[in-house]
C-alpha positions in Angstrom: 15.6 0.8 -8.8 16.2 -3.2 -9.2 15.2 -5.9 -6.0 17.5 -8.8 -5.3 16.4 -11.6 -3.0 19.3 -13.3 -1.2 18.8 -16.7 1.0 20.7 -18.0 3.1 19.4 -20.9 4.2 16.6 -20.4 6.8 17.6 -16.7 6.8 17.2 -14.3 3.3 16.6 -11.0 2.4 16.1 -8.1 -0.2 17.9 -6.1 -0.8 17.3 -2.6 -3.2 20.6 -2.3 -6.2 20.9 1.0 -7.4 23.5 1.6 -9.9 25.3 -1.7 -8.4 24.9 -0.1 -5.3 23.4 -1.6 -2.2 20.9 1.6 -1.3 18.4 -0.5 0.7 17.3 -4.4 2.6 15.3 -6.1 4.2 15.9 -9.3 6.3 14.0 -12.3 7.6 14.1 -15.4 8.9 12.5 -18.8 9.0 10.3 -19.6 11.4 9.4 -23.5 9.7 8.3 -24.1 6.5 5.9 -21.4 6.0 6.8 -18.3 7.6 8.6 -15.5 6.9 9.4 -12.8 10.3 10.4 -9.3 8.8 13.0 -8.5 11.2 15.0 -5.3 10.3 14.0 -3.1 7.4 16.7 0.1 6.7 17.5 2.6 3.3 20.0 4.8 2.3 19.6 8.8 3.5 19.0 9.8 -0.2 16.0 7.5 -0.2 13.6 8.3 2.7 10.0 9.3 1.9 10.7 8.4 -1.8 9.3 4.8 -0.6 11.6 2.2 -1.4 11.5 0.6 2.5 8.0 0.2 1.6 9.4 -1.3 -2.4 11.2 -3.7 -0.5 8.0 -5.3 2.0 6.6 -5.3 -1.5 8.9 -7.6 -2.5 8.7 -9.5 0.1 5.1 -9.8 -0.2 5.2 -11.2 -3.4 7.8 -13.9 -2.8 5.2 -14.5 -0.3 2.1 -15.3 -2.8 3.8 -17.1 -4.5 5.2 -19.5 -2.6 2.3 -19.4 -0.1 4.0 -18.0 3.2 2.3 -15.9 5.8 3.9 -13.2 7.4 5.4 -11.6 10.2 6.1 -7.8 10.8 8.1 -7.6 13.7 10.0 -4.8 12.3 8.5 -1.7 13.5 9.0 0.2 10.2 7.8 -3.5 8.1 4.7 -3.5 11.2 3.6 0.3 10.1 3.5 -0.4 6.4 0.9 -3.3 7.0 -0.7 -1.5 9.3 -1.3 1.2 6.3 -1.9 -1.2 4.0 -5.5 -3.7 4.0 -4.7 -5.6 0.7 -1.0 -6.6 2.0 -3.1 -9.0 5.0 -4.0 -11.8 2.5 -0.4 -13.0 3.9 -0.4 -10.7 7.2 0.8 -13.9 9.6 -2.4 -13.6 12.3 
């Protein structure tokens, strides 16, 4: 599986692609110049419980670290990943 990043203006998404098929997506909005607000995460039923959603969150974290951004996880899934993963808190908006 590959993760593609698409961005259009103040909105964007990390898309999980498998065999040329979109099988997951995490969407976000930018607030100002240094904040990503994760608002939704969804993966195909066949991938549930296999870490696909966390892969998308980790892609957002890598992007945030590379671009000196903070993340506000409004999506319940992304928020749960951050709550269980203290090693990601360097990009968490507090």
